[in-house]
C-alpha positions in Angstrom: 10.7 -28.6 43.2 11.9 -25.1 43.2 10.8 -22.8 40.3 13.2 -20.2 39.1 11.0 -17.1 38.2 12.4 -15.1 35.4 9.5 -12.9 34.8 8.6 -13.5 31.3 10.2 -17.0 31.1 10.9 -19.6 34.0 12.5 -22.9 34.5 11.4 -25.5 36.9 14.2 -27.4 38.7 13.1 -31.1 38.7 16.3 -32.6 40.3 17.6 -35.9 39.0 16.0 -37.3 35.9 13.9 -40.2 36.4 12.5 -42.6 33.7 8.9 -42.6 35.1 8.4 -38.8 35.7 6.6 -36.9 32.9 8.5 -33.7 31.9 7.2 -30.6 30.1 9.1 -27.8 28.2 11.4 -25.8 30.5 11.8 -28.4 33.2 15.5 -28.7 34.1 17.1 -31.8 35.2 20.5 -33.3 36.2 21.4 -36.6 34.5 24.6 -38.8 34.5 25.7 -40.2 31.2 28.8 -42.2 31.6 31.1 -40.2 34.1 29.5 -36.8 33.5 26.6 -35.3 35.3 25.2 -32.5 33.2 22.0 -30.1 33.5 19.4 -30.4 30.5 16.4 -28.2 29.7 13.2 -29.9 28.3 12.1 -28.7 24.9 9.2 -31.0 24.6 6.8 -33.1 26.8 8.3 -36.6 27.3 8.3 -39.5 29.7 11.2 -42.1 29.7 13.2 -40.2 27.1 16.8 -39.9 28.7 18.5 -36.7 27.8 21.6 -38.3 26.5 23.1 -41.8 25.7 26.8 -42.5 25.4 27.4 -38.6 24.8 24.7 -38.2 22.3 22.0 -35.5 23.1 18.4 -36.6 22.7 17.7 -33.3 20.8 14.2 -34.0 20.1 13.4 -33.7 23.8 16.2 -32.0 25.5 18.8 -29.1 25.2 22.1 -29.3 27.2 22.2 -26.5 29.5 25.5 -27.1 31.3 27.8 -30.0 30.7 29.4 -31.6 33.6 27.6 -29.6 36.3 24.3 -28.5 37.8 23.4 -25.0 37.4 21.0 -22.5 38.9 21.6 -19.5 36.9 19.1 -17.0 35.7 18.3 -17.6 32.0 18.1 -14.4 30.1 16.8 -15.6 26.8 18.6 -14.5 23.6 21.7 -12.2 24.0 21.0 -8.6 23.4 23.6 -6.0 23.1 21.8 -3.4 25.1 21.2 -5.6 28.2 23.3 -5.5 31.2 24.4 -8.9 32.3 25.6 -10.1 35.8 27.7 -13.0 36.8 25.7 -16.3 36.3 23.3 -15.1 33.6 23.0 -17.5 30.8 22.2 -16.4 27.2 21.9 -18.1 23.9 23.7 -16.5 20.9 24.2 -17.3 17.2 27.8 -17.0 15.9 28.5 -17.8 12.3 25.2 -19.6 11.9 25.6 -21.7 15.2 23.3 -21.2 18.1 25.1 -21.9 21.5 24.6 -21.4 25.2 26.9 -19.1 27.2 27.2 -18.1 30.9 28.4 -14.6 32.0 31.7 -14.9 34.2 32.6 -11.4 34.8 32.0 -10.0 38.4 31.3 -6.5 36.9 27.8 -6.0 35.4 28.3 -5.3 31.8 26.5 -4.5 28.4 27.6 -4.8 24.8 30.2 -7.7 25.1 29.3 -10.3 22.6 29.8 -13.8 23.8 31.8 -14.9 20.7 32.9 -13.7 17.3 34.0 -15.9 14.5 33.9 -19.0 16.8 36.4 -17.3 19.3 34.8 -17.1 22.7 35.1 -13.6 24.7 36.4 -15.3 27.6 36.9 -12.1 29.7 33.2 -12.0 30.0 31.7 -15.5 29.0 32.1 -19.0 29.2 30.8 -21.5 26.6 28.1 -23.7 28.3 27.0 -25.9 25.1 27.6 -25.4 21.5 24.9 -26.2 19.0 22.2 -26.1 21.5 18.5 -26.1 20.5 16.5 -23.0 20.8 14.2 -22.8 23.8 10.4 -23.1 22.8 8.4 -20.0 22.3 6.7 -18.7 25.6 3.2 -17.8 25.0 1.8 -14.8 26.9 -1.5 -15.6 28.6 -2.7 -11.9 28.7 -3.9 -10.6 25.4 -2.4 -7.6 24.0 -4.9 -4.8 23.3 -2.6 -1.7 22.9 0.7 -0.9 21.3 3.5 -2.8 22.8 7.2 -3.9 22.0 7.7 -7.6 21.6 10.4 -9.6 23.1 12.3 -12.6 21.4 11.0 -16.2 22.1 7.6 -15.0 23.0 4.1 -15.5 21.4 1.2 -13.0 21.7 -2.4 -13.3 21.3 -3.5 -9.8 19.9 -7.0 -8.4 20.2 -7.7 -5.6 17.8 -11.4 -5.4 18.2 -11.1 -1.8 19.8 -8.5 -0.7 17.1 -5.4 -1.2 15.3 -2.4 -2.4 17.3 1.3 -1.4 16.7 3.9 -3.9 17.6 7.3 -2.6 17.7 10.0 -5.5 17.0 12.5 -6.4 19.7 15.4 -4.1 20.4 19.0 -4.9 19.4 18.0 -8.5 17.9 20.4 -11.1 16.9 20.1 -13.6 14.0 17.5 -16.3 14.9 15.6 -14.4 17.3 11.9 -14.9 16.8 8.4 -14.1 18.0 4.8 -15.1 17.0 1.7 -13.0 16.6 -1.9 -14.6 16.4 -5.4 -12.9 15.9 -7.3 -13.6 19.0 -10.6 -12.5 17.9 -10.7 -12.5 14.1 -10.6 -8.7 13.8 -7.0 -8.1 11.9 -9.2 -7.9 8.7 -11.1 -4.8 10.1 -8.2 -3.3 12.4 -4.9 -4.8 11.4 -1.9 -5.4 13.5 1.0 -3.1 12.2 4.7 -4.1 12.7 7.1 -1.2 13.5 10.8 -2.1 12.9 12.0 -0.3 16.2 13.5 2.9 14.3 16.0 1.2 12.0 15.5 -2.7 11.8 14.0 -3.8 8.5 11.0 -6.1 7.9 11.1 -8.0 4.8 13.9 -6.0 3.6 12.3 -2.7 4.0 12.1 0.1 6.6 8.3 0.6 5.8 6.1 -1.0 8.4 4.2 -4.0 7.6 0.9 -5.4 8.6 -1.4 -8.4 9.0 -4.9 -7.7 7.6 -6.4 -11.1 7.5 -8.9 -12.3 10.0 -7.5 -15.0 12.2 -4.0 -14.5 10.6 -0.9 -15.2 12.5 2.7 -14.9 11.5 6.1 -16.1 13.0 8.8 -13.4 12.5 12.5 -14.6 12.6 15.4 -11.9 12.6 17.8 -12.8 9.7 20.3 -9.9 10.0 20.8 -6.3 9.2 20.2 -6.6 5.5 16.8 -8.1 5.3 15.7 -7.9 9.0 12.6 -9.7 10.3 11.3 -12.1 8.0 7.9 -14.1 8.2 8.3 -17.8 8.1 6.1 -20.9 8.3 6.2 -24.1 10.2 3.9 -26.8 11.2 2.9 -24.7 14.2 2.6 -21.5 12.3 1.1 -22.2 8.9 -0.1 -18.9 8.1 2.0 -16.1 6.6 -0.2 -13.2 5.9 2.3 -10.5 6.7 2.1 -7.7 4.0 3.9 -4.6 3.5 2.3 -1.3 2.4 4.3 0.8 -0.1 4.0 4.2 -1.9 3.0 4.9 -5.4 2.7 7.8 -7.9 -0.8 8.2 -9.7 -2.6 10.1 -12.4 -6.3 9.7 -12.7 -8.3 11.7 -15.5 -12.0 11.3 -15.9 -13.9 10.9 -19.2 -14.5 14.2 -21.1 -18.0 15.5 -21.5 -20.0 15.5 -24.8 -20.7 18.8 -26.3 -24.0 20.4 -27.3 -25.4 20.0 -30.7 -27.1 23.4 -31.6 -24.9 26.5 -31.0 -23.3 23.8 -28.9 -21.3 24.5 -25.8 -18.0 22.6 -25.7 -17.8 19.6 -23.4 -15.9 19.9 -20.0 -12.7 18.1 -19.6 -12.7 15.0 -17.3 -11.5 15.6 -13.7 -7.7 15.4 -13.4 -6.1 14.3 -10.1 -2.4 13.3 -9.4 0.3 13.5 -7.1 3.8 14.7 -7.9 5.8 12.1 -6.0 5.4 8.5 -4.6 3.3 9.5 -1.6 0.1 7.3 -1.9 0.2 4.3 0.2 -1.3 0.9 -1.0 -1.3 -2.3 0.7 0.5 -5.4 -0.5 -1.6 -8.3 -1.5 -4.7 -6.0 -1.9 -6.6 -6.0 -5.3 -7.4 -2.4 -6.4 -10.1 -2.0 -9.1 -9.2 0.5 -11.8 -12.1 2.3 -13.6 -11.4 4.3 -16.8 -14.3 6.6 -17.5 -15.6 6.9 -21.0 -16.4 10.0 -23.1 -19.8 11.5 -22.8 -21.9 11.5 -26.1 -22.6 14.7 -27.9 -26.1 16.4 -27.8 -28.3 16.3 -30.9 -30.4 18.9 -32.7 -33.2 16.8 -33.9 -35.5 19.9 -34.4 -33.3 21.5 -37.0 -32.1 25.1 -37.3 -33.5 27.2 -34.7 -34.9 24.2 -32.6 -35.3 24.3 -28.9 -35.1 21.9 -25.9 -32.5 19.9 -27.6 -30.6 17.4 -25.2 -27.1 18.8 -24.0 -24.1 16.6 -24.2 -23.8 13.9 -21.6 -21.3 13.9 -18.9 -18.2 11.9 -19.2 -17.7 8.8 -16.9 -15.7 8.8 -13.7 -12.2 7.4 -13.6 -11.3 5.7 -10.3 -8.3 4.2 -8.5 -8.5 3.3 -4.7 -9.8 6.6 -3.0 -9.0 8.6 -5.9 -12.2 9.5 -8.2 -11.8 11.9 -11.0 -15.3 12.9 -12.2 -16.3 13.0 -15.8 -16.5 16.3 -17.5 -19.8 18.1 -17.7 -21.8 18.1 -21.0 -22.0 21.1 -23.2 -25.1 23.2 -23.4 -27.3 23.1 -26.5 -29.9 25.7 -27.9 -30.4 27.7 -24.7 -29.5 24.9 -22.3 -26.9 25.7 -19.8 -23.7 23.4 -19.5 -23.5 20.8 -16.9 -21.4 20.5 -13.9 -18.5 18.0 -13.7 -14.8 17.5 -13.4 -14.6 20.4 -15.5 -18.0 22.1 -16.5 -19.6 22.3 -20.0 -19.9 25.5 -21.8 -23.1 27.3 -22.0 -25.3 27.8 -25.0 -27.3 30.9 -26.1 -27.4 33.2 -23.2 -27.0 30.4 -20.6 -24.3 29.8 -17.9 -21.5 27.3 -18.1 -21.3 24.4 -15.8 -19.3 24.4 -12.5 -16.1 22.6 -12.7 -14.4 20.7 -9.5 -17.7 18.9 -8.9 -17.7 17.2 -6.6 -15.2 19.3 -4.9 -11.8 18.0 -4.3 -8.5 19.5 -3.0 -6.6 20.3 -5.0 -9.2 21.2 -7.6 -9.9 18.7 -10.3 -11.1 21.1 -12.9 -12.5 24.4 -13.8 -15.8 26.0 -14.9 -17.2 26.0 -18.3 -17.5 29.3 -20.2 -21.0 31.2 -20.3 -23.0 32.4 -23.3 -24.0 35.9 -22.9 -26.3 36.5 -25.8 -29.4 34.8 -27.2 -27.9 34.7 -30.6 -24.3 33.8 -29.7 -22.4 30.6 -30.4 -21.4 28.0 -27.8 -19.0 28.8 -25.1 -15.8 26.7 -24.5 -15.8 23.9 -21.9 -13.7 24.0 -18.9 -10.1 22.3 -18.6 -8.0 21.2 -15.9 -5.7 24.2 -16.2 -8.2 26.9 -17.2 -11.8 27.8 -17.3 -13.8 27.7 -20.7 -13.9 31.0 -22.5 -17.2 33.0 -22.5 -18.8 34.3 -25.5 -21.5 36.8 -26.7 -21.0 36.1 -30.4 -18.8 33.3 -32.0 -18.0 30.1 -30.7 -15.4 30.3 -27.9 -12.3 28.2 -27.0 -12.1 25.4 -24.6 -9.8 25.8 -21.4 -6.4 24.5 -21.4 -5.5 21.3 -20.0 -2.5 20.5 -17.6 0.8 18.9 -18.4 2.1 15.9 -16.3 5.2 13.8 -16.7 4.2 10.5 -14.9 5.1 8.3 -17.9 8.6 9.9 -18.2 7.5 12.4 -20.9 5.4 15.6 -20.5 1.8 14.9 -21.8 -1.1 17.4 -21.6 -4.4 16.1 -20.4 -8.0 17.1 -19.8 -8.6 20.2 -22.3 -12.0 21.8 -22.7 -13.9 21.4 -25.9 -14.4 24.4 -28.2 -17.9 26.0 -28.7 -19.9 25.6 -31.9 -20.9 28.6 -34.1 -24.2 30.0 -35.3 -24.9 29.4 -38.9 -26.0 32.9 -39.5 -22.7 34.5 -38.2 -20.5 32.9 -40.8 -17.8 33.3 -38.1 -15.6 30.9 -36.5 -16.0 28.1 -33.9 -14.0 27.7 -30.9 -10.9 25.7 -30.7 -10.4 22.9 -28.1 -8.0 23.5 -25.2 -4.7 21.9 -25.1 -4.8 18.3 -23.8 -7.2 16.7 -26.0 -10.0 19.2 -26.1 -11.9 18.9 -29.4 -12.7 21.9 -32.0 -16.2 23.1 -32.3 -17.8 23.4 -35.8 -19.1 26.4 -37.7 -21.1 24.4 -40.2 -21.9 20.9 -39.0 -21.3 18.3 -36.5 -18.8 19.0 -33.5 -15.4 17.2 -33.6 -15.0 14.0 -31.3 -12.2 14.3 -28.7 -9.3 11.8 -28.7 -9.6 9.0 -26.3 -7.5 8.6 -23.2 -6.7 12.3 -22.6 -10.1 13.2 -21.0 -10.8 16.2 -23.3 -14.1 17.6 -24.1 -16.1 17.2 -27.2 -16.4 20.2 -29.8 -19.8 21.9 -30.1 -22.0 21.5 -33.1 -23.2 24.4 -35.1 -26.6 25.7 -35.6 -26.7 24.1 -39.0 -29.3 21.3 -39.8 -29.4 18.4 -37.5 -25.8 19.1 -36.2 -24.5 16.7 -33.4 -22.1 17.6 -30.6 -18.8 15.9 -30.6 -18.0 13.1 -28.2 -15.8 13.4 -25.2 -12.6 11.7 -24.9 -12.2 8.7 -22.6 -10.1 9.1 -19.5 -6.9 7.3 -18.2 -5.4 5.9 -15.2 -1.5 5.8 -14.7 0.3 4.2 -11.8 4.2 4.5 -11.0 5.9 2.4 -8.5 9.4 1.1 -7.7 9.9 -2.0 -9.7 11.0 -3.7 -6.5 7.4 -3.4 -5.3 5.7 -4.2 -8.5 3.8 -7.4 -8.2 3.1 -8.1 -11.9 -0.4 -9.0 -11.2 -3.0 -7.0 -13.3 -6.0 -7.3 -15.5 -7.3 -4.9 -18.1 -4.1 -5.1 -20.2 -2.4 -2.1 -19.1 0.7 -0.8 -21.0 3.7 -1.7 -18.8 7.1 0.3 -19.1 10.1 1.0 -17.0 12.3 3.9 -16.4 15.5 4.2 -14.7 18.0 1.5 -13.3 19.0 -0.6 -10.3 17.3 -0.1 -7.1 15.7 3.3 -8.4 14.1 1.5 -11.4 10.3 2.4 -11.6 7.5 0.5 -13.4 4.8 2.4 -15.0 1.3 1.1 -15.6 -1.1 2.9 -17.9 -4.6 1.8 -18.1 -6.8 2.8 -21.1 -9.5 0.5 -20.3 -10.8 -0.6 -16.8 -8.9 -3.5 -15.0 -7.3 -4.0 -11.7 -3.8 -4.0 -9.9 -3.1 -6.5 -7.1 -0.2 -4.8 -5.0 
């Protein structure tokens, strides 16, 4: 029997149907039912299953290809507006929800002529062969795909991403009902995902963003629904997996815990590192769970040796706050009784002729914080801790002020975060202690313990005085805030973040404020 080679899809002409012959998908036969001899294409394997009986199609095994005539035309798969068709080309096209088969009858090769609209056949170019025909089965491609490619309707692909991610561009000029299938050949999609690109303008799951499969041995069947929602993943008995997920962009603010202050002429604690983006440009992947860590404030140093004591521990650094790849370091602890301030998101202030700690440690771009101030005399008070917006103030005398924090409006209102702690004052000077920087930095003390910073702003603790067994103030805990379109928000969280919304309609955004550690599943 002759095989009509159509490149990616072929039919095998089997002649007149015979009850004892075994047929497989895409075999074409002629069969006489009553007085009509028609052509049918097999859509499933069968033996002894007549194509039709008394005019009723055996739709489980056969699709009507041409009623009342044999046909040797070229099957061109699903109609595409950008394809040029020649006389005798056969296509399938869905009009008003009905999938039918048409043959091109014009002698001039032409593109862009839709077979039918609203049930009316475009008879200048097309003739209706069969209304309500079954869709031809998926044609699986035997050669695995290892590089970027453009898919075709009615095809299945085994994709091998062992050597790196593969981007699949969806079929051009799709029609409702077009479909293709992708399967993970080697179980590597989890490491190197397959990415779906909507061919410039076609949507995937209602969005113009790319989507991807990031699950080992994942597979998906994509069906085109129309311009509004585009390509949609569907499941069936033969394609039970639907791991297609879409990335989307969010805005974030991550502030580390503030550093504790020193306890004897204590330097102010450095503010926690502050990292943020000004618009939704940070991509996260749907279906992925992201851990949220909110850094705690560092404890203040102690003056256990009393007035004039030495070797008193400096304040402890604050804890890091983390979301995805964004880490904001805890603030550096303030120096105490001649001990230098510690490095951190912002550095702790120095004490009694010692340097302040370095800010922006570890280094990030843009910078997450500033240096702590230095103490320039052995009998001076504590220097100010660094803040997100400014370095701590240095001193050769009284306690110095902490560095200012930075204002941010991710919650919809302007709030200042990550101020440095003020330095403590020497008892003998009868002077003033340093003030905390704006954004939660706590004040130092002139006559006792330093002040504790307020939680969830990432401010540094206030330095203790030289008096008695003064203790430095504790740094304030950090905060993590996420902002995204409400249409993307999954609603799946742990850690009990505060959830608010702003805006309306398609532009409405959801804001998650984490004051304790938890998670968000995108």
